Backbone as JSON Lines, residues from 0, in Angstrom:
{"i":0,"aa":"M","n":[131.14,-8.03,-22.01],"ca":[131.19,-7.11,-23.46],"c":[132.63,-7.47,-23.57]}
{"i":1,"aa":"R","n":[133.51,-7.8,-24.56],"ca":[134.7,-7.68,-24.88],"c":[134.89,-6.24,-25.19]}
{"i":2,"aa":"T","n":[135.92,-6.19,-24.57],"ca":[137.4,-4.34,-24.66],"c":[138.43,-4.49,-25.32]}
{"i":3,"aa":"R","n":[137.5,-3.35,-26.39],"ca":[139.17,-3.53,-27.43],"c":[140.21,-2.14,-27.01]}
{"i":4,"aa":"N","n":[139.84,-1.86,-26.79],"ca":[140.73,-0.6,-26.17],"c":[141.06,-0.16,-25.45]}
{"i":5,"aa":"I","n":[141.96,0.57,-24.45],"ca":[142.11,1.27,-23.55],"c":[141.07,2.17,-22.79]}
{"i":6,"aa":"L","n":[140.62,2.98,-23.7],"ca":[139.33,4.02,-24.27],"c":[137.34,3.13,-24.03]}
{"i":7,"aa":"E","n":[137.61,2.51,-24.01],"ca":[136.34,1.59,-24.2],"c":[136.17,1.13,-22.8]}
{"i":8,"aa":"Y","n":[137.44,0.24,-23.01],"ca":[137.36,0.17,-21.21],"c":[136.6,1.31,-19.7]}
{"i":9,"aa":"L","n":[137.99,2.51,-20.45],"ca":[136.86,3.58,-19.82],"c":[135.06,3.85,-19.54]}
{"i":10,"aa":"E","n":[134.6,3.73,-21.4],"ca":[133.52,4.52,-20.83],"c":[132.74,2.75,-20.69]}
{"i":11,"aa":"N","n":[133.24,1.74,-20.5],"ca":[132.65,0.62,-20.38],"c":[132.12,0.44,-18.6]}
{"i":12,"aa":"S","n":[133.93,0.57,-18.43],"ca":[133.74,0.84,-16.58],"c":[132.41,1.85,-15.89]}
{"i":13,"aa":"A","n":[132.6,3.05,-16.85],"ca":[131.58,4.46,-16.36],"c":[130.69,3.88,-16.76]}
{"i":14,"aa":"A","n":[130.32,2.88,-17.68],"ca":[128.32,2.46,-17.64],"c":[128.01,1.19,-16.78]}
{"i":15,"aa":"L","n":[129.12,0.47,-16.52],"ca":[128.78,0.5,-15.26],"c":[128.51,0.29,-13.91]}
{"i":16,"aa":"F","n":[129.9,1.04,-13.09],"ca":[130.15,1.26,-12.4],"c":[129.97,3.23,-12.2]}
{"i":17,"aa":"P","n":[129.33,3.42,-12.45],"ca":[129.4,5.31,-12.25],"c":[129.66,6.13,-11.23]}
{"i":18,"aa":"T","n":[129.01,5.42,-10.16],"ca":[129.16,6.1,-9.55],"c":[130.96,5.42,-8.39]}
{"i":19,"aa":"K","n":[131.43,4.3,-8.37],"ca":[132.71,3.81,-8.02],"c":[133.37,4.36,-8.13]}
{"i":20,"aa":"T","n":[134.21,4.51,-7.34],"ca":[135.74,5.15,-6.71],"c":[137.27,4.46,-7.8]}
{"i":21,"aa":"A","n":[137.61,5.19,-9.54],"ca":[137.97,4.54,-10.38],"c":[139.35,5.08,-9.71]}
{"i":22,"aa":"V","n":[139.57,6.45,-9.17],"ca":[141.15,7.25,-8.68],"c":[141.16,7.66,-7.3]}
{"i":23,"aa":"L","n":[142.02,7.52,-6.25],"ca":[141.68,7.39,-5.28],"c":[143.22,8.45,-5.38]}
{"i":24,"aa":"D","n":[143.32,9.41,-4.45],"ca":[144.74,10.32,-3.92],"c":[144.65,11.03,-3.21]}
{"i":25,"aa":"E","n":[146.04,11.65,-2.06],"ca":[145.9,12.36,-1.5],"c":[145.1,13.26,-0.74]}
{"i":26,"aa":"H","n":[144.66,13.7,-1.98],"ca":[144.0,14.51,-2.08],"c":[141.58,14.96,-2.15]}
{"i":27,"aa":"G","n":[141.11,13.42,-2.83],"ca":[140.28,13.2,-2.65],"c":[140.51,11.79,-3.46]}
{"i":28,"aa":"N","n":[139.24,11.3,-4.32],"ca":[138.75,10.67,-5.21],"c":[137.5,10.81,-6.61]}
{"i":29,"aa":"C","n":[137.94,9.72,-7.09],"ca":[136.84,10.09,-8.59],"c":[136.34,8.73,-9.53]}
{"i":30,"aa":"S","n":[135.08,9.55,-9.79],"ca":[134.51,8.35,-9.88],"c":[134.84,7.56,-11.6]}
{"i":31,"aa":"Y","n":[134.38,6.53,-11.91],"ca":[134.39,6.89,-13.28],"c":[133.49,7.4,-14.07]}
{"i":32,"aa":"Q","n":[132.67,8.03,-13.69],"ca":[131.53,8.75,-15.0],"c":[132.84,10.43,-14.74]}
{"i":33,"aa":"E","n":[133.49,10.51,-13.58],"ca":[133.65,11.24,-13.23],"c":[134.77,11.67,-14.8]}
{"i":34,"aa":"L","n":[135.43,10.82,-13.83],"ca":[136.69,10.74,-14.97],"c":[136.26,10.32,-16.35]}
{"i":35,"aa":"L","n":[135.47,10.02,-17.09],"ca":[135.1,9.61,-18.18],"c":[134.4,11.33,-18.87]}
{"i":36,"aa":"E","n":[133.84,11.48,-17.93],"ca":[133.38,13.57,-18.01],"c":[134.66,14.19,-18.16]}
{"i":37,"aa":"N","n":[135.84,13.9,-17.07],"ca":[136.93,15.48,-17.25],"c":[137.21,14.78,-18.69]}
{"i":38,"aa":"C","n":[137.58,14.19,-18.75],"ca":[138.6,13.11,-20.57],"c":[137.73,13.63,-21.49]}
{"i":39,"aa":"Q","n":[136.49,13.48,-21.64],"ca":[135.75,13.83,-22.72],"c":[135.91,15.31,-22.87]}
{"i":40,"aa":"R","n":[135.88,16.58,-21.42],"ca":[136.26,17.64,-21.56],"c":[137.38,17.7,-22.08]}
{"i":41,"aa":"I","n":[138.27,17.68,-21.68],"ca":[140.08,17.66,-22.52],"c":[140.31,17.9,-23.12]}
{"i":42,"aa":"G","n":[139.31,16.03,-24.27],"ca":[139.83,15.6,-25.28],"c":[139.36,16.9,-26.31]}
{"i":43,"aa":"S","n":[138.06,16.62,-25.87],"ca":[137.08,18.07,-27.01],"c":[137.9,19.3,-26.76]}
{"i":44,"aa":"S","n":[139.15,19.73,-26.27],"ca":[139.49,20.92,-25.83],"c":[140.09,21.04,-27.1]}
{"i":45,"aa":"L","n":[140.67,19.42,-26.53],"ca":[142.29,19.75,-27.43],"c":[142.17,18.54,-28.83]}
{"i":46,"aa":"A","n":[141.04,18.21,-29.7],"ca":[140.65,17.79,-30.56],"c":[140.64,19.21,-31.36]}
{"i":47,"aa":"G","n":[141.03,19.63,-32.49],"ca":[141.58,20.43,-33.58],"c":[142.93,21.29,-33.5]}
{"i":48,"aa":"K","n":[142.92,20.9,-32.13],"ca":[144.62,21.81,-32.08],"c":[146.19,21.5,-32.26]}
{"i":49,"aa":"I","n":[144.93,20.42,-31.85],"ca":[146.91,19.55,-32.22],"c":[146.22,18.05,-33.04]}
{"i":50,"aa":"P","n":[147.15,18.14,-33.85],"ca":[146.79,16.66,-35.02],"c":[146.8,15.35,-34.26]}
{"i":51,"aa":"Q","n":[146.19,14.85,-34.78],"ca":[145.68,13.1,-34.64],"c":[147.15,12.56,-34.44]}
{"i":52,"aa":"G","n":[148.16,11.89,-33.94],"ca":[148.81,11.51,-33.54],"c":[150.62,12.5,-33.01]}
{"i":53,"aa":"A","n":[149.83,13.71,-32.29],"ca":[151.12,14.48,-32.86],"c":[151.26,14.4,-31.09]}
{"i":54,"aa":"P","n":[152.68,14.5,-30.45],"ca":[153.24,14.08,-29.4],"c":[152.6,15.03,-28.25]}
{"i":55,"aa":"V","n":[152.17,14.56,-27.38],"ca":[151.5,15.47,-26.05],"c":[152.74,15.26,-24.87]}
{"i":56,"aa":"A","n":[153.05,16.26,-24.27],"ca":[153.86,15.9,-23.11],"c":[152.76,16.37,-22.11]}
{"i":57,"aa":"V","n":[153.3,16.03,-20.82],"ca":[152.02,16.46,-19.57],"c":[152.96,16.47,-18.35]}
{"i":58,"aa":"L","n":[153.49,17.77,-18.04],"ca":[154.68,17.88,-16.71],"c":[153.58,18.86,-15.78]}
{"i":59,"aa":"M","n":[152.67,17.55,-15.44],"ca":[152.34,17.65,-13.57],"c":[152.76,16.44,-12.12]}
{"i":60,"aa":"E","n":[152.19,17.2,-11.4],"ca":[152.92,16.48,-10.29],"c":[151.95,14.92,-10.17]}
{"i":61,"aa":"K","n":[151.75,13.62,-9.6],"ca":[150.76,12.9,-10.15],"c":[150.3,12.78,-8.96]}
{"i":62,"aa":"G","n":[148.62,12.82,-9.9],"ca":[147.55,12.75,-9.0],"c":[146.6,12.87,-10.03]}
{"i":63,"aa":"I","n":[145.17,12.47,-9.69],"ca":[143.35,13.41,-10.32],"c":[144.19,13.83,-11.51]}
{"i":64,"aa":"P","n":[144.93,15.02,-11.3],"ca":[144.3,16.15,-12.13],"c":[146.08,15.89,-13.59]}
{"i":65,"aa":"A","n":[146.49,14.8,-13.26],"ca":[147.64,14.32,-14.1],"c":[146.82,13.01,-15.01]}
{"i":66,"aa":"L","n":[145.6,12.02,-14.29],"ca":[145.1,10.95,-14.64],"c":[144.11,12.15,-15.41]}
{"i":67,"aa":"N","n":[143.66,12.72,-15.4],"ca":[142.59,12.73,-16.15],"c":[142.87,13.91,-17.2]}
{"i":68,"aa":"A","n":[143.94,14.54,-17.55],"ca":[144.95,14.85,-18.42],"c":[145.75,13.37,-19.92]}
{"i":69,"aa":"F","n":[146.28,12.75,-18.97],"ca":[145.99,11.62,-19.51],"c":[144.97,10.79,-20.23]}
{"i":70,"aa":"W","n":[144.03,10.39,-19.92],"ca":[143.14,10.05,-20.48],"c":[142.53,10.94,-21.28]}
{"i":71,"aa":"G","n":[142.16,12.28,-21.29],"ca":[141.69,12.88,-22.21],"c":[143.21,13.5,-23.01]}
{"i":72,"aa":"I","n":[144.47,12.95,-23.08],"ca":[145.33,13.31,-24.31],"c":[144.33,11.69,-25.19]}
{"i":73,"aa":"V","n":[144.06,10.57,-24.37],"ca":[144.03,9.6,-25.33],"c":[142.53,9.91,-26.01]}
{"i":74,"aa":"Y","n":[141.94,10.14,-25.35],"ca":[140.09,10.05,-25.75],"c":[140.19,11.39,-26.8]}
């Protein structure tokens, strides 16, 4: 399975390893499926509100929520 971009990597990983831990921080962990669902939810909420290709700033503490925000913006 050839991956062409970083989002496809996440989607493929969620399909192959849905329950495997993708991210771990001091507060808990997140599976590939949870990460994909979170990024899709965030991305869908941003769609139509922010023009495609526009810069988006994220100011958050390091951790799973910040990574969810990053993936959501990519999505």
